[in-house]
ROVEXDO-930454 format. One record per residue (C-alpha): residue number from 1; chain; z, y, x. Coordinates in nm, 2 decimals, padded with zeros to 4 digits. Each point is the difference from the previous one (the first is absolute). Layout:
<NUM,"A",<Z,Y,X>>
...
***
This chain:
<1,"A",<00.49,03.93,01.47>>
<2,"A",<-00.13,-00.31,00.18>>
<3,"A",<00.33,-00.03,00.20>>
<4,"A",<00.20,00.03,-00.32>>
<5,"A",<-00.21,-00.26,-00.18>>
<6,"A",<00.04,-00.24,00.29>>
<7,"A",<00.37,00.06,00.01>>
<8,"A",<00.03,-00.07,-00.38>>
<9,"A",<-00.19,-00.32,00.05>>
<10,"A",<00.22,-00.11,00.28>>
<11,"A",<00.32,00.07,-00.20>>
<12,"A",<-00.14,-00.18,-00.30>>
<13,"A",<-00.09,-00.31,00.22>>
<14,"A",<00.34,00.01,00.16>>
<15,"A",<00.17,00.01,-00.34>>
<16,"A",<-00.21,-00.29,-00.12>>
<17,"A",<00.10,-00.21,00.30>>
<18,"A",<00.37,00.08,-00.06>>
<19,"A",<-00.03,-00.08,-00.37>>
<20,"A",<-00.16,-00.34,00.08>>
<21,"A",<00.29,-00.09,00.23>>
<22,"A",<00.25,00.09,-00.26>>
<23,"A",<-00.19,-00.21,-00.26>>
<24,"A",<-00.02,-00.30,00.23>>
<25,"A",<00.37,00.02,00.07>>
<26,"A",<00.08,00.02,-00.37>>
<27,"A",<-00.23,-00.29,-00.07>>
<28,"A",<00.18,-00.21,00.26>>
<29,"A",<00.33,00.09,-00.17>>
<30,"A",<-00.13,-00.12,-00.33>>
<31,"A",<-00.15,-00.31,00.15>>
<32,"A",<00.33,-00.09,00.16>>
<33,"A",<00.18,00.05,-00.33>>
<34,"A",<-00.24,-00.23,-00.18>>
<35,"A",<00.04,-00.27,00.27>>
<36,"A",<00.38,00.01,-00.01>>
<37,"A",<00.03,00.01,-00.38>>
<38,"A",<-00.14,-00.35,-00.06>>
<39,"A",<-00.11,00.11,-00.35>>
<40,"A",<-00.34,00.08,-00.15>>
<41,"A",<-00.14,00.32,00.15>>
<42,"A",<-00.03,00.17,-00.34>>
<43,"A",<00.36,-00.06,-00.07>>
<44,"A",<00.11,00.11,00.34>>
<45,"A",<-00.19,00.33,-00.01>>
<46,"A",<00.06,00.08,-00.37>>
<47,"A",<00.21,00.31,00.08>>
<48,"A",<-00.14,00.07,00.35>>
<49,"A",<-00.15,00.35,00.06>>
<50,"A",<-00.29,00.08,00.23>>
<51,"A",<00.21,00.19,00.25>>
<52,"A",<00.33,-00.16,-00.07>>
<53,"A",<00.14,00.32,-00.16>>
<54,"A",<00.05,00.06,-00.37>>
<55,"A",<-00.27,00.18,-00.19>>
<56,"A",<-00.29,-00.08,00.23>>
<57,"A",<-00.18,-00.25,-00.22>>
<58,"A",<00.05,-00.38,-00.02>>
<59,"A",<-00.18,-00.25,00.21>>
<60,"A",<-00.29,-00.17,-00.18>>
<61,"A",<-00.02,-00.38,00.02>>
<62,"A",<-00.36,-00.11,-00.07>>
<63,"A",<-00.10,-00.37,-00.01>>
<64,"A",<-00.36,-00.02,00.14>>
<65,"A",<-00.10,-00.35,-00.09>>
<66,"A",<-00.23,-00.20,00.23>>
<67,"A",<-00.23,00.21,00.22>>
<68,"A",<-00.23,-00.06,00.30>>
<69,"A",<-00.09,00.21,00.31>>
<70,"A",<-00.35,00.07,-00.14>>
<71,"A",<-00.15,-00.01,-00.34>>
<72,"A",<-00.35,00.02,-00.14>>
<73,"A",<-00.08,00.32,-00.20>>
<74,"A",<00.09,-00.02,-00.37>>
<75,"A",<-00.33,00.17,-00.08>>
<76,"A",<-00.27,-00.14,00.23>>
<77,"A",<-00.31,00.22,00.09>>
<78,"A",<-00.27,00.01,-00.26>>
<79,"A",<-00.31,-00.20,00.06>>
<80,"A",<-00.20,00.32,00.04>>
<81,"A",<00.20,00.09,00.31>>
<82,"A",<-00.13,-00.30,00.19>>
<83,"A",<00.34,-00.04,00.18>>
<84,"A",<00.23,-00.29,00.04>>
<85,"A",<00.35,00.05,-00.13>>
<86,"A",<00.24,00.02,00.31>>
<87,"A",<00.37,-00.09,00.02>>
<88,"A",<00.25,00.29,00.00>>
<89,"A",<00.36,00.02,00.09>>
<90,"A",<00.21,-00.10,-00.30>>
<91,"A",<00.17,00.28,-00.19>>
<92,"A",<00.32,-00.05,-00.20>>
<93,"A",<00.05,00.21,-00.31>>
<94,"A",<00.27,00.27,00.04>>
<95,"A",<-00.01,-00.01,00.38>>
<96,"A",<-00.20,00.22,00.24>>
<97,"A",<-00.29,-00.15,00.20>>
<98,"A",<00.17,-00.26,00.22>>
<99,"A",<-00.22,-00.06,00.31>>
<100,"A",<-00.02,-00.28,00.25>>
<101,"A",<00.34,00.06,00.16>>
<102,"A",<00.17,-00.06,-00.33>>
<103,"A",<-00.20,-00.31,-00.07>>
<104,"A",<00.06,-00.14,00.35>>
<105,"A",<00.38,00.06,-00.03>>
<106,"A",<00.03,-00.15,-00.35>>
<107,"A",<-00.26,-00.28,-00.01>>
<108,"A",<00.02,-00.12,00.36>>
<109,"A",<00.33,00.09,00.16>>
<110,"A",<00.24,-00.04,-00.29>>
<111,"A",<00.11,-00.34,-00.13>>
<112,"A",<00.07,-00.09,-00.36>>
<113,"A",<00.35,00.09,-00.11>>
<114,"A",<00.04,00.28,00.27>>
<115,"A",<00.04,00.37,-00.06>>
<116,"A",<-00.16,00.27,00.22>>
<117,"A",<-00.15,00.35,00.00>>
<118,"A",<-00.36,00.11,00.02>>
<119,"A",<-00.18,00.33,-00.01>>
<120,"A",<-00.31,00.10,-00.20>>
<121,"A",<-00.31,00.10,00.18>>
<122,"A",<00.08,00.37,00.06>>
<123,"A",<00.37,-00.08,00.06>>
<124,"A",<00.11,00.24,-00.27>>
<125,"A",<00.19,-00.28,-00.18>>
<126,"A",<00.21,-00.29,00.12>>
<127,"A",<00.04,-00.31,-00.22>>
<128,"A",<00.28,-00.26,00.00>>
<129,"A",<-00.18,-00.33,-00.04>>
<130,"A",<00.15,-00.33,-00.12>>
<131,"A",<-00.26,-00.27,00.06>>
<132,"A",<00.07,-00.27,-00.27>>
<133,"A",<-00.28,-00.24,00.07>>
<134,"A",<-00.32,-00.06,00.19>>
<135,"A",<-00.31,-00.21,-00.08>>
<136,"A",<-00.05,-00.23,00.18>>
<137,"A",<00.36,-00.05,00.07>>
<138,"A",<00.00,-00.32,00.20>>
<139,"A",<-00.16,-00.11,00.33>>
<140,"A",<-00.21,-00.25,-00.20>>
<141,"A",<-00.12,00.28,-00.22>>
<142,"A",<-00.11,00.21,00.30>>
<143,"A",<-00.18,-00.30,00.15>>
<144,"A",<-00.19,-00.05,-00.32>>
<145,"A",<-00.10,00.37,-00.01>>
<146,"A",<-00.12,-00.02,00.36>>
<147,"A",<-00.21,-00.30,-00.08>>
<148,"A",<-00.15,00.17,-00.30>>
<149,"A",<-00.08,00.31,00.21>>
<150,"A",<-00.17,-00.21,00.27>>
<151,"A",<-00.20,-00.19,-00.26>>
<152,"A",<-00.13,00.31,-00.18>>
<153,"A",<-00.01,00.24,00.29>>
<154,"A",<00.04,00.38,-00.02>>
<155,"A",<-00.14,00.14,-00.32>>
<156,"A",<-00.27,00.26,00.07>>
<157,"A",<00.19,00.28,-00.17>>
<158,"A",<00.29,-00.05,00.24>>
<159,"A",<-00.21,00.03,00.31>>
<160,"A",<-00.01,00.37,-00.08>>
<161,"A",<00.37,00.02,00.08>>
<162,"A",<-00.06,-00.16,00.34>>
<163,"A",<-00.27,00.25,00.07>>
<164,"A",<00.22,00.29,-00.11>>
<165,"A",<00.29,-00.12,00.21>>
<166,"A",<-00.22,-00.03,00.31>>
<167,"A",<-00.15,00.35,-00.06>>
<168,"A",<00.34,00.17,-00.04>>
<169,"A",<00.22,-00.19,00.24>>
<170,"A",<-00.25,-00.16,00.24>>
<171,"A",<00.12,-00.35,-00.09>>
<172,"A",<-00.11,-00.30,-00.20>>
<173,"A",<00.26,-00.05,-00.27>>
<174,"A",<-00.14,-00.34,-00.09>>
<175,"A",<00.04,-00.14,00.35>>
<176,"A",<00.36,00.14,00.01>>
<177,"A",<00.07,-00.18,-00.32>>
<178,"A",<-00.14,-00.32,00.13>>
<179,"A",<00.20,00.02,00.31>>
<180,"A",<00.33,00.08,-00.18>>
<181,"A",<-00.05,-00.29,-00.24>>
<182,"A",<-00.11,-00.24,00.28>>
<183,"A",<-00.34,-00.06,-00.16>>
<184,"A",<-00.28,-00.14,00.22>>
<185,"A",<-00.36,-00.07,-00.07>>
<186,"A",<-00.11,-00.35,00.07>>
<187,"A",<-00.34,00.11,00.13>>
<188,"A",<00.13,00.25,00.25>>
<189,"A",<00.13,-00.08,00.35>>
<190,"A",<00.37,00.07,00.06>>
<191,"A",<00.06,00.34,00.16>>
<192,"A",<00.29,00.07,00.23>>
<193,"A",<00.21,00.31,-00.05>>
<194,"A",<00.00,00.04,00.38>>
<195,"A",<-00.27,00.21,00.16>>
<196,"A",<-00.27,-00.19,00.19>>
<197,"A",<00.04,-00.02,00.38>>
<198,"A",<-00.27,-00.06,00.25>>
<199,"A",<00.01,-00.15,00.34>>
<200,"A",<-00.03,00.25,00.29>>
***
């Protein structure tokens, strides 16, 4: 019985992996069609089916509005819980939980006006994404945001994210963010990326 159960789980996992690859391939086809159409995405996909075959359901085009990587809970903890409200990954109505990979792809890698694909957290769905805008959208806007961040520092509730990232992945996510955005503290000495060497 144990061997049969294990075999069933392996077959199920294999089928899921195969289905993901098919979904990603189909999403790339749809993304290519949208890029080449030079028309609004809703108009381009008005008669497009999920699989590309008749009778399989039409593709849903869903405007999301502005959203951020993280959001504060809509309902904060009650005063009796003696607990500070902590940021959580943003959820978008109608979509499955998205995860950090989706956010990194859409909010950091993609540029306004581009079209790409991104998977939800459990990779059971693939979305075709058209990024229409980003705020801030200019280098000046980014510089202003960095100055505001340095002036106010990291809010206490966001330090929990750094601690969680270190506990799970063994890294300091805040330091990685600082390095990526070329942010340096004025009161800290410069540190070289090269390992220290000593004289023999």
